[in-house]
C-alpha positions as CSV (number, residue, x, y, z in Angstrom):
1,X,-37.1,-45.1,27.2
2,X,-38.1,-42.5,29.2
3,X,-34.4,-41.5,30.9
4,X,-33.4,-41.6,26.7
5,X,-35.8,-39.2,26.3
6,X,-35.8,-37.0,28.9
7,X,-31.5,-37.1,28.0
8,X,-32.2,-35.9,24.9
9,X,-34.4,-33.1,25.6
10,X,-31.6,-31.9,28.2
11,X,-29.3,-32.5,25.7
12,X,-31.0,-29.9,23.0
13,X,-31.3,-27.4,25.9
14,X,-28.2,-27.3,26.9
15,X,-27.1,-27.0,22.7
16,X,-28.9,-24.3,22.7
17,X,-28.3,-22.3,25.5
18,X,-24.7,-22.5,24.5
19,X,-25.6,-21.3,20.6
20,X,-27.2,-18.8,22.4
21,X,-24.4,-17.3,24.8
22,X,-21.7,-17.8,21.6
23,X,-24.1,-15.0,19.6
24,X,-23.2,-11.3,20.5
25,X,-26.1,-9.2,21.0
26,X,-26.6,-6.4,18.1
27,X,-26.8,-3.1,18.9
28,X,-30.4,-1.4,18.5
29,X,-30.6,0.9,15.3
30,X,-29.6,4.3,16.0
31,X,-32.6,6.9,14.4
32,X,-30.8,9.6,12.7
33,X,-32.7,12.8,13.1
34,X,-33.6,15.2,10.8
35,X,-32.9,18.8,11.1
36,X,-34.1,21.6,8.6
37,X,-31.6,24.0,7.3
38,X,-32.7,27.4,8.9
39,X,-34.5,29.6,6.3
40,X,-32.2,32.9,4.9
41,X,-32.8,35.5,6.7
42,X,-34.0,39.1,4.3
43,X,-31.8,41.9,4.5
44,X,-34.2,44.8,4.2
45,X,-33.3,47.4,1.8
46,X,-32.9,51.1,3.5
47,X,-35.8,53.0,4.0
48,X,-38.1,49.4,2.7
49,X,-39.6,47.6,5.7
50,X,-38.9,44.1,5.4
51,X,-41.3,41.9,3.5
52,X,-42.5,44.1,1.5
53,X,-39.2,43.5,-0.7
54,X,-39.9,41.9,-3.9
55,X,-36.6,40.3,-5.6
56,X,-37.1,39.7,-9.2
57,X,-36.7,36.9,-11.3
58,X,-33.1,36.0,-12.7
59,X,-32.9,37.4,-16.1
60,X,-35.5,40.0,-15.7
61,X,-35.5,43.6,-16.0
62,X,-37.1,46.2,-13.6
63,X,-39.2,48.9,-15.7
64,X,-38.2,52.6,-14.1
65,X,-41.6,54.0,-13.9
66,X,-42.2,57.6,-15.5
67,X,-41.2,59.3,-12.5
68,X,-37.7,57.9,-12.2
69,X,-36.8,57.9,-15.6
70,X,-35.5,61.7,-16.4
71,X,-38.3,62.7,-18.3
72,X,-40.8,64.2,-16.1
73,X,-43.6,66.4,-17.1
74,X,-42.3,69.7,-16.4
75,X,-39.1,68.8,-18.3
76,X,-41.2,68.2,-21.3
77,X,-43.1,71.5,-20.4
78,X,-40.3,73.8,-19.7
79,X,-38.8,72.6,-23.2
80,X,-41.4,73.5,-24.9
81,X,-41.6,76.5,-23.7
82,X,-37.5,76.9,-24.3
83,X,-38.6,75.6,-27.9
84,X,-41.3,78.7,-27.9
85,X,-38.9,81.7,-26.9
86,X,-36.0,80.3,-29.3
87,X,-38.8,80.1,-32.1
88,X,-37.7,76.4,-32.7
89,X,-40.2,74.7,-35.0
90,X,-38.3,71.2,-35.2
91,X,-38.5,71.5,-30.8
92,X,-41.9,73.0,-30.3
93,X,-43.6,70.3,-32.8
94,X,-41.5,67.6,-32.1
95,X,-43.8,68.1,-28.1
96,X,-46.9,67.6,-29.8
97,X,-48.8,64.3,-30.5
98,X,-48.1,63.6,-33.9
99,X,-51.7,62.7,-35.1
100,X,-54.3,64.2,-36.3
101,X,-55.9,64.0,-33.0
102,X,-54.5,66.4,-31.8
103,X,-56.8,69.4,-30.5
104,X,-55.3,73.3,-29.7
105,X,-57.5,76.0,-29.0
106,X,-55.6,78.9,-29.5
107,X,-55.2,82.6,-27.9
108,X,-57.0,84.4,-30.9
109,X,-60.0,82.1,-30.7
110,X,-59.3,79.7,-33.7
111,X,-59.1,76.0,-33.3
112,X,-56.2,74.3,-34.5
113,X,-56.8,70.3,-35.5
114,X,-54.0,67.6,-36.2
115,X,-50.2,67.8,-36.3
116,X,-49.8,68.7,-39.6
117,X,-52.1,72.1,-39.6
118,X,-49.9,72.5,-36.1
119,X,-46.6,72.0,-38.0
120,X,-47.5,74.7,-41.1
121,X,-48.4,76.8,-38.4
122,X,-45.3,77.3,-36.7
123,X,-43.7,77.2,-40.0
124,X,-45.1,80.1,-41.4
125,X,-45.1,82.3,-38.3
126,X,-42.0,81.3,-36.4
127,X,-39.5,83.0,-38.9
128,X,-40.9,86.0,-38.5
129,X,-40.5,86.3,-34.8
130,X,-38.0,87.9,-33.4
131,X,-36.7,88.4,-29.5
132,X,-39.5,86.5,-27.9
133,X,-39.7,87.1,-23.7
134,X,-41.7,84.1,-22.4
135,X,-42.7,84.6,-19.0
136,X,-44.4,81.8,-17.2
137,X,-45.4,81.8,-13.3
138,X,-48.1,80.5,-11.2
139,X,-47.4,76.4,-12.9
140,X,-49.3,73.7,-11.8
141,X,-49.0,70.0,-12.8
142,X,-51.7,67.5,-11.9
143,X,-50.9,63.6,-12.2
144,X,-53.6,62.0,-14.2
145,X,-52.4,58.6,-12.9
146,X,-49.3,57.0,-14.3
147,X,-49.3,58.2,-18.0
148,X,-51.6,61.4,-18.2
149,X,-50.7,64.9,-16.6
150,X,-52.4,68.2,-16.7
151,X,-50.2,71.6,-16.7
152,X,-51.6,75.1,-16.2
153,X,-50.3,78.3,-15.7
154,X,-50.4,82.3,-16.4
155,X,-48.6,83.7,-19.2
156,X,-47.1,86.6,-20.3
157,X,-45.5,87.6,-23.4
158,X,-43.8,89.8,-25.8
159,X,-42.0,89.7,-29.1
160,X,-40.9,91.5,-32.5
161,X,-43.4,90.4,-35.5
162,X,-42.6,91.4,-38.8
163,X,-40.9,94.5,-37.2
164,X,-43.5,95.0,-34.8
165,X,-43.3,95.2,-31.1
166,X,-46.5,93.5,-29.3
167,X,-47.3,91.9,-26.2
168,X,-50.1,89.4,-24.3
169,X,-51.0,88.2,-21.1
170,X,-53.2,84.8,-20.8
171,X,-54.3,81.4,-19.2
172,X,-52.6,78.1,-20.9
173,X,-54.2,74.2,-20.4
174,X,-51.8,71.8,-21.6
175,X,-52.7,67.6,-21.2
176,X,-49.7,65.7,-21.8
177,X,-50.0,61.6,-22.2
178,X,-47.1,59.1,-22.2
179,X,-46.6,57.9,-25.6
180,X,-44.5,55.3,-25.3
181,X,-41.4,56.3,-23.4
182,X,-42.0,60.2,-24.1
183,X,-44.4,62.7,-22.7
184,X,-46.6,64.2,-25.5
185,X,-49.2,67.6,-25.6
186,X,-51.9,66.2,-26.9
187,X,-54.3,69.3,-26.3
188,X,-53.8,72.6,-25.5
189,X,-56.1,75.8,-24.3
190,X,-55.3,79.1,-23.9
191,X,-57.1,82.4,-23.6
192,X,-56.4,85.8,-23.1
193,X,-56.5,87.8,-19.2
194,X,-58.7,90.7,-20.8
195,X,-60.9,88.9,-23.5
196,X,-62.9,91.4,-25.7
197,X,-65.9,92.7,-23.8
198,X,-68.2,92.3,-27.2
199,X,-67.0,88.7,-26.4
200,X,-68.1,88.3,-23.0
201,X,-71.9,87.7,-22.1
202,X,-73.3,89.8,-20.4
203,X,-74.2,87.6,-17.1
204,X,-70.5,86.6,-17.3
205,X,-68.7,89.9,-17.5
206,X,-67.1,91.0,-13.9
207,X,-69.0,93.4,-11.6
208,X,-67.2,96.6,-10.7
209,X,-66.4,96.9,-7.1
210,X,-68.2,99.6,-5.7
211,X,-66.2,102.6,-4.3
212,X,-66.5,103.5,-0.7
213,X,-67.6,106.8,-0.1
214,X,-66.0,108.5,2.8
């Protein structure tokens, strides 16, 4: 009986060894290495530092700043001067802010309030002007942020008014503001170079320079 059991055990082991020998070894599964695509290189725009470049979103328009739009404060100021020289009511009134809040301090000491009053004044006087010569010097433009500016200058003007020759000189300050896409003059202050002495306080009158004696 024991011999029979041992024989059966030996037979089973031999069969198992035979079956194992007939089964090929399966190759170990290969692990695929994950590769990351290299980050795209950014080519800097000439004059810009790499890393500061901003790419606008697709379909989004880039808005130009007032300084690059071609409609600068100085352009508008020069257009105003040309309009005065030509006594062109349309050009001059078009440069001023069309608002009741427009304030002009005039060279003769009067005050003009509102765009409509300014337009009526120009329509009344400009047809009587001939041979206007306006000389402007010492022009300074000071930007007050992105949408406001201050222009100062000295001026001399000669002209014929109702057949009579006249001339004047003074100082001028104009405040401009960006309204929509155009610069508009929202305030003007002009004063004569040599004001009437009767209108100047004694404490503000210029003290003559003492002459040196030999």
